[in-house]
Each structure stands twice: as C-alpha cells, then as structure tokens.
N, C-alpha and C positions, 0 to 999 in steps of 0.2 A: 930615480930616471923614472919610471916605466909610468908610475904614476904621474909624474908632474906631464907626461904628454898625454894621457887618457884625459887629465881635466882639463888641460887645455882643449883638447878635440870636442871633449862635451861641450865648453865653453862654446866654442864655434860654432859646432852645431845649432845651438838652442841660439842664439845671434841669429843667425841665418834662417830660424824658425821662425823666432819671435819678427823677424822683418817681415816674413812671407804672410804671416796671418793678421799684423799687424796695418801691412799695406792691404790687403783686401778688404777690411772691416773699415778703414779711413779712405776710401779712394772718393777723390774730386770728377764729378759729371756734370756735363752740360745736360740740360732739362729746359722745356720750352714753359716759359713765365705765362705768355700769353699768343693767342693766335687771331686773327683778324682779316677780313677781307675789304679791302680797299677799293675804291672804284675811281674809273677815270674822270669820272664829273668832278671829284672833288679834290682841293688841291693838297689838303693834309688829313691827317688822322691823329685823333688822341686817343691811346690804349690806358684805360684806367687801370689800379689795381683793384683783382676782386679775385676771391679764395686764397687758399691756403698756401698755395706758392708764392705769391707775392711778399707774406707774412716771412718767408725765409732773407736770410743776409746773403749776400752774395759777393763773389770776388771779380768776377767780369761781366759786362752783357757784349751777345751782339745779334746782329738781325739776318735773318733769311727770307728769301721771297718764291715763289712759286705759281706758276700760271702764266707768268709774263716779264719781259724787262721791265725794269723799275729805277728811273731817276732820284736819288733822295738827294735833296738838297740840305737840308737841315733838319737836327735832329735834337729836341730836349730832354734830358733822363733827370725827371724829378725825384728826388733822393728824399730819405724821411728824416731829416734833423741834419742833413747839409744841404750846401748850397748846386744848384740847381745845374746842370753838366750841359753844353750845348755843343754837338758836331755838325760843323759844317762840310760844305761839298763834297759827299763820300762818292759821288758819281754813280754810275750805272752797277748797276746789280741785275746780273743775269739770271732767267728762271732757275731756282735750283741753285743758285748761288748764296754767297752770305758774304757779311761783312768781316773784316780784323776786329778781335776781340779790344774791347775797351775796359778798362779798368776802373773798378768801381772806387770811392774816394774812399782812403783808408784804407784797412786792410780787409775792413768788410761792410758791409752797407744794403740797406734796403730801399729797393726801388716801388716808388709809390704811383708813377706813372708815366708815359712816354708819350710825347708830341712828337709827329713825323710830319715834314713837308717834301711831297714826293711829285713824280709826274709817271705815269702809265704809258710805257712805248707802244709803239704800233696800235693795233686795233684791237687790243684787248679790253673789253668793259670791266674787267676787274683783275685782282692779283690777289693771291695770301700772303699776309703777312706774319713772320714768328719775331718774338721778342725770346732771346734765350737767355740762360743765367749761370754760370760757372758756381757752382758750390765746394 
C-alpha cells in the first residue's frame, strides 16, 4: 500500500513538472511583423513582407497605432497560398490602442502583405502603424 501511494505521488509530481517545463518551452507570444509610418496626405498604405519575421506561420494578426488617432476603414490581409481576407469598418483606433485579433485562415498561415485604407484624425501629419503576429 505504501509503495502504491509513493508511485502515485511520484507520477503526480512528474506530470506537474512536465507541464511546467513543456509550457515554458512552447509559449505562444505576440511579435511585431512590421512597422511603418503612415502619412495624413495618403489615403492608404501597403506593407509588403520582408525579413524572416514574415516567413513565420502565425495563428492571429492584429494592428496597433502610435502618434495619432487613426480611422481604419479597410484592411486586406494577403496570405501565402490562401485567399485574401478583407476586414471593413474597423473604426477609430486611438493612439496607443490596438485592434481585436483576427484569426489566420486555417490553423496557421503565412502573411505576405497588408493593405490598409485609413484617415489620420486631428492635425497629426503621421502615425506609426504596427502589424502584430501571434505565433
């Protein structure tokens, strides 16, 4: 009986340790795919894929802005080997704010570029737009 309790306890400790070590190793996180200054004189911007960050499969994508409030009317996500995904009427994104995450098509996908139609509000000449990916 004592051996059975000892083995059960040892098994329980092993499961907990494996879960902690395994969870730390495979942690999902948000990272910046691209960052671009957008101008109040332009109605849209296209952010093309470049660098190793774009070669990564992602599960979700979101956007954030800094420097000014921006009204985003349309975003087109261009996926590698998948149909383009259009998001409309996102609304006003306050400076320092971010959009809700959008799931990638399928379990994971690779984003090749992003087209954004926007209007910078107020008198700010530029704002900084960031594209985030969740791995």
